[in-house]
Phi, psi and omega in degrees: 000126181268154179287146173292150181305318179300320180290326177297317179294316178301315180297319177299316180296311182292322177300316181293313179299318180301313181297313183289315180299323181286314187279323183242353176097156180296312184292329181272359180254122178263155179301319180297325177293318177300314180300312181297312185285335175278348180057054179230167175280149180305319180298328179295319179295312184288342174293325185257333183223116184289335184209170176297323178297317177299322177295316179297316179298315179297319177301312181296320179296313180293317180298316179303312182298313181293319179301313182291322177299320178293320177298312180300320178297317181296313184283343180286353181287349178222155177266338185286118180303327178295317178292329176295319178298317177294325180295331177298315178293320178299315179302314181296324176296315178299317181295326178292323175298313181299320181275009181055039176060038179277356178096186183276125178302325180291318179294318178300315179295320179297317181299327183265320190232349184295330181276340185264343182221120183296333178291320178294314178301318180298320179296318180293314180298321179297317179296314181293321178294325178297319176296314180299321178295321177297314178300316180302315179298314181293322177299315182295335179268351193277345184052048183291176188291354178062035173288341175211168180291165176303318181296316179296318180293320176302311180298319180298313181295316179300313181292325176296320180295308181297317178294322178296321178293317178298316179295322178299320179293319182288314186264358176057045177199166181251020182303320181290325175294321177293321176296320178297321178297318179295319178296317180299321178302326179285332182278333183255000000 
């Protein structure tokens, strides 16, 4: 089944916006640059996205969906909820290597546009809450050592993941994510 022409144009626009928003930032990326680098007509962009904010929201929605599908694919490799929790940290380490330790796309978007537009902030919060909910579900299924409550362990794992990604971005390595994984192994 081939893509409809409209979807091909949307994908070109979103692929370009994703690359530019991630590498140079939302504020430093102009609509004309997206149009030029996507090699589309100006009217094509505005046919699908009324504003730069609409483009950012669409980028975040698509990125969120793809990001979560990759996490689910990674954790589906095992049935053990404890191993699934460890796989979340492993996945984030792999993604930082792929992104050359550029950090979390959601955090980057939040730093630039999350405070200025409630739709952008809502998309970022939804993505982060979805990760936290996944961790919560796996914690409740894990039969962990009960050194802390399910809620405390969920928060700990979530914060270890987010902190590990931030550290990977700062230090350009995934050593902190690997350390978080080792600590988690002791907790579960």
